N, C-alpha and C positions, 0 to 999 in steps of 0.2 A: 211231390205235393204241389198242387197248383193253387196259388193264392189269388182270389179274385177281389175280395173286399179289403179295405184298409186294415181292419182288425186281423184278418188272416195274414196279411203281409207283416204286421207287427209281431204276431205270434211266431212266425218263421224267423224273424230277426232275433227275437228274444231267445229262441231255442239255439241259435248259432252261438250266442255268447253275450257279453256285456254290450248294451246298446244305449247310446246317448241321444239327446234330442236332435242333434244335427244329422246323425245317421238315419233316424226315423223320418226326418223331413226329406232327405235325399231319396230314400228307398220306398217310403209309404205315403209321402205327401202330407204328413200330419205335423202341426206345430204344437200339438197338445199331447205329447207322449205320456205325461203323468196322468192325464185324464183317461187315456186308453188303458193304461196299466191298471188304474183303479177299477175299470170295468172288467178287466180280465182276471182280477184277483179272486173272483167268485169261483173260477174253474181251475186256476193255476196257482202254484206256489211261486211267487215272484220275489226275488231278492232285489234290494237296491243298495247302492253305496253312493256316498257323497264325494264329489270331486271338487277340489279348489284349485284355481289357477289364476293367473294374472291376465288381464286384458292388454291390448296393445297400448292402452293409456295408463297402464300401471295399477289399475284398480283390481281389487280382489273380486273374483267371480266364482259363484257356487252353482253347481248343477248336479243332477243325479243321473246315474247309469242304472239300467235294469237288466235282469236276465231271468229266464224261467228255469226253475230247478227241475231236472229230469227225474221225477219220482214215479211211483206207481199210478198216480192219477193222471199223468200226462196223456196216456193213450185214450182214456175216456174223454178227456177234454178236447183232444184233437178230433175225435169222432163228433163231438157236439158242434164244433166249428167246421165240420166237413173237410178236415185236412188229413184224413187217414189214408 
């Protein structure tokens, strides 16, 4: 599958497994992963989980990770985004 658009790149990342905002920035160039996930929810079943960690300054930091559930609708959605 060759990804040409940012959405296509994000779809492929989410199919590989849990993806966080830093990974999405490195691989797809987006700083708004949650926005892109919201747009993709129309076609994909996307799970999210909250992660909590501490910053280098000792402050509590929250962020979300996302992944696509590989169910019966994935094939149709991949065809819609021309990733078949």
